N, C-alpha and C positions, 0 to 999 in steps of 0.2 A: 503740561509741558510736553515737548516732542521727544523723539528719540535722538540719541547722540552716540558717538563712538564708544562712550562708556558702557552702553548697553550691549555692545558687540558680543562679549563672551556669553551672556545669557541668551541672546538671540541665536547665537550659533548652536548652543546646547539644545535649545528648543527645536531648531531646524534639524539637527541630527536625530532627535527623537522622532520628529515628523517623518523624516526620510526613511528611518528604520522601519517604522510601521507601514509606510507606503510600500517600501520594498518587500516587506513580508506579505502584504495583502496582494501585491501585484505579481508575485512569483507564482506561476501556474503549477498546481499540484493535482494529482489524480486520486490519492488515497481515499478522500471522502466519497468517491464514486464507487469504490469496490470494497472498502473495509467498513466494519462497524465502528463508529466513533462514539465514545462514551466519556463521561466525566468520572474522575477517580479522586478519592481523598485518602487513599491508603498507600502504603509502600508497595504493595503488590495486590493484585486481584486474582482470585482463583475461580476457575470455571469447570463445570463437569465435563469430563471427556466423553462419556457415553450417557446421554440423558433421555433416550427414547424409552417410553413406557409400554410399547407394544399395543396390541389391540385389547380394548376393554371387553372382558368376558360377559356372558349372560349371567345374571343373578336371578335365580328362581325365587318364587314367593317364599318368604320366611327364611331364606338361606343367608348365611353370613357373606359379606363382601370379601373377596380375596385381597391380599396385599399385593401391590404393584412391585415388580422387580426393580427397585431403585438401587443404583450403585453409587453411593456417595464417597467411596474410597478413592477412586481414580480421578484425578483432576489435573488441570493445566494451570500453571501460574505464570502471570505476566508481571514483571517487575518494572516499576517506574524509575526513570533516571533523569537527573538534571544534565543538560548539555549546553555548553556555551563557552565563552572566552572573554578576555579583556583586550580592548584595543586602546593603545596609548597614542595620544596626539600631543605634539610639542607646541609650545607657544609660537615658535617660528612658523609652523604650518598655518597657524591661525592669522598671524599678523601680516605676513609677507605675501599677500595676494594669493593665498592657496586655499581660499574658502571653498572653491569648487571641489578640490580634492578631498577636503574634510567632509563636505556634504556627500560626496560619492561614497565615503566610508559608511555613512549611516545607511544608505540604500543597500550597500553590500552586506552589512550586518543583518538587516532584515531578510534579504534574499537567502543568505547563508543559513539562517536559522530555519526558514521555511523548507529549504532544500534538505536540511538535516532530517526533518520529519518525513519527507517524501522518500529519501533514500533508505531510511530505517525501515519503512513499511515495505519498500520494494525488496530489501534484503531478506525480509521474512519470506516473501513469496519465492525467491530464487535460491533459498538454502535447501538443498535436497534432503538434509537431515531432518527437516521439519515434516517430511512426508513419510509416515510409517504404516499407512493402511494398505491392505492387500486382500484379494479374494481368498487367499489361503488362511487368513485370520477372520474370515466371515465378515469383512467390512464392505464388500461389494461383490458383484458377480463377474467381474472382468479381470482385474489384476492389480498391480501396484499403482499408486497414485503419482509416481514419478518414474521417468525413464528418458533415455535419449531419443525421443520420438520425433522423427522428421515431420515437419509441418506439411500436411497433405490431407486430402479427403479421408484416407484411411486413418491417418494419425489423429485427425479431429474426431472421427467416430470412436476411436479407442478412448480418447480423453473424455468425450461427452458421455459415453455409456458407462465409463468407470464412475463418474460422478452421479449420473442419473440412476444407477442401481445401488447407490450407497444405502447401507442398512445398519441397524443396531446389531452388533455381533452376538449379543446375548439372546435377544428375542427373534432376530431375523427380520424384524419389521422394517420395511423400506422407509427412508426419511423424506421421500418426496422431493429430492434435490433436483434443481433445474438450473444448469449452467447458463449464465446470461452475460458474462464479461470475458472478453479475450484480450489479453495483455501481451505485448511484445516490444522488442527493441526496433529500431529503424530498419534493420536488414530484412525484416519480414513484411514491412508495411504495404508494399504494392501488391504482393501476393494476397495478403489478407483482404485488402480492399476489393480486389477482383473476385476472389472466391466467395466472400460473404455478401457482396453487394451486386453481383451479377444475377439476373433472373434466369438466364439461359446458359446452357453448357455447350461447348464446342471443342472438338478434339484438335482442330487446326491441322489435321493430317497426321498427327502423332500416333504411331502404332500403339503406344501405351494407353491412349485415350479410349481403347476399346472397353475398358472397365467403366461402365455407366451404372450409377446407383439408381435402382428402380426401373431402368430401361427406358426412361423418357428423356426429353430434352430440357425440361425445367430443372433448374439448379436446386437440389435438395438442401444445399447449405446456405441458400439465400436467407438473410436475416436470421441465421442460426442463433446469434446473440444480439441483444439490443445495444450493447456498449462495446466499442472497439477502442482500446487505448494503446497508442504508440508512444513510448517514452524512452528517451536516451538513458534514463536512470534504471531501466529494467534490464538486469542480467547482462549478457554479452553474446556475441556471435548470433546464432539462429535460435536462441532460447525463446520459449513462449509459455504462457500459462492460461488455463481455462478455469473459471471458478463461478460460484454463485455469490452474488453481491451480498455482503454483510454477514455471511455465514462462516467463512473460513478464518478471516483475520480480524482481530479487534485492536483498535487504536485507542489508548486511554490517555486523556488529557488531564494533567494535574493543575497546571496553570498555563495561561497563554503566554506569548512572548513578553519578555520584560527587558526594558533598557534602563540601566542606572548610570548616572554620571557623577563624577566629582566636581567640586566647585573650585574656582580660582581664589583661594583664600589662605590665610595663615593657618587655618585648621586642617588643611589638606597637605599631608607630608610629601606626597609626590610632587605637588606644585611648589612647595617651599624648597625642596631639595633639588629639583631638576626642571622646573618650569614646564611640567607636563600635567595633563589631566587624563583621566582614564574613563572609558566607557565600557560597561559590562553588558553583554547580551546573553540572554538565557532563554531556553525553552525547556519545559518539564513534561515528559510524557513517557509512555511505555507502549510497545507494540509487539504482538506475538500471534502465533498460529493457534487458534482455539480449537478448530476442528478441520483437519486436512481431508476429511471425506468429501468436503464441498469444494475441493480444488484439485487440479492436476497440473504438475510442473514438468515441462520438457527441457532437458539440458542439451538439446540438439546442437551440433556444430555443422550440420548439413543443410544446404540450401533447400527450400521447399520444392516439392515435386507435385505433378498433377494427378497422381494416383495414390 
C-alpha cells in the first residue's frame, strides 16, 4: 500500500528527527579544532594538574633506580552534565498547514544543542578564573596566563612566550609547549588576518612603527599559528586567546545528541489532555580547563595596535 494522510503524524515525527540531526551536524562549531575531545562514562573525570616527570637521571651500574617525583594529590575534575529541553507542538500546528514551522523547530533544536556545546567550550576559554598560572609560582618564565593584554605584536609575544616557557613547578622542566591556535571574536578579525598572514611588514608612515622586531622587513609573525578561529561565540569586545591544540581544554562526551518524541495515542497523557505532543532534545557532556599553562587569555577591551 501507499502512504495516506493517516501516516502524517508518524512522517512528521520522523521528519523532525531528521531535521534535528541535520541541524546539529550542519551547525558549524570549532571546539574539535582546539580542545581535546574524549569519551566519558563517569559522572566526572579527574586529570593530573602537574604530571611532568622531569629529566631521567643517569643510573650507574649496580645502582638502584630513583623514584620519579610524581604528584598524584593535585588534580582537576571535569563534571558531565545533561543539557536540553522539551518542545511542545500542538495538533493545530501540525494539521493547519504549519508543517513548515514544525519542521523548522526540528532544525532549531539540533542547532541549539550543538551551539550549547560550542558555547560551553568557549566559556571555559574566556573565564579568567580558569587561569591561575604565573611565573611567581614557577609555572613559566614570563608572567600570568591572563591579563587585559592589547592585541599587538608585543601582546602576542607576551602570550606566546608565556606558553612556550611553561614548565613543571616542582622539577622546573619545560613542557615543550608550542602555541598553534589563535581564537578571537569578530572585532579582531581583520587585524589578525593581516598580522598573521602578511609576509612583509610596513610602517605606512606611522611613527610608532619604528619598533621593528629583528630589524628586517619580513614579518616575524607570519604563520605564527596554523589555526586562526574567528567566532561570534568567543568572549566579547577585543578579547582573544592563544593556546596549544588539545592541551589546555578537554571536552568529554557521555552521549551524542538525543531526540525523543511522544506519540499521538491514548497512552500519552499530554495528547489526551491537550492535543499536544512533546519533543525532548538532549546533549550530555562536560568541558573544562585541564591545564592552563598551555593557554593565554586576554580580557582586552582595547582595539589592536601595530606595536
